[in-house]
Residue, then its C-alpha position, 0 to 999 in steps of 0.5 A: x961902177x967897180x962894186x957893182x962889178x964885184x958884186x955881179x962876180x960874187x953872185x956869179x961864183x956863189x951861182x957856179x958853186x951851187x950849181x957845181x956842188x948840185x951835179x956833183x951831188x947827183x953824180x955821186x947819188x945817182x941809181x939809175x943811168x950809171x954809165x960812162x956817157x952820163x958820166x962824161x955829160x956830168x964832167x962836161x956840165x962840171x968843167x966850165x964852173x971850175x975853170x971859172x972859179x980858177x980864172x981860166x977863160 
């Protein structure tokens, strides 16, 4: 049971990292919608992933 829990946690971190990287990459590659509202939206989406990786709930 502990092995499965650790496996699920590793899979979660990998998925969170992939989503965070794709969001960060699209944040810097934007050509349109470049105002600060979209920056706040991207930051709001990235913060939960960063907190989980740092083990802050």
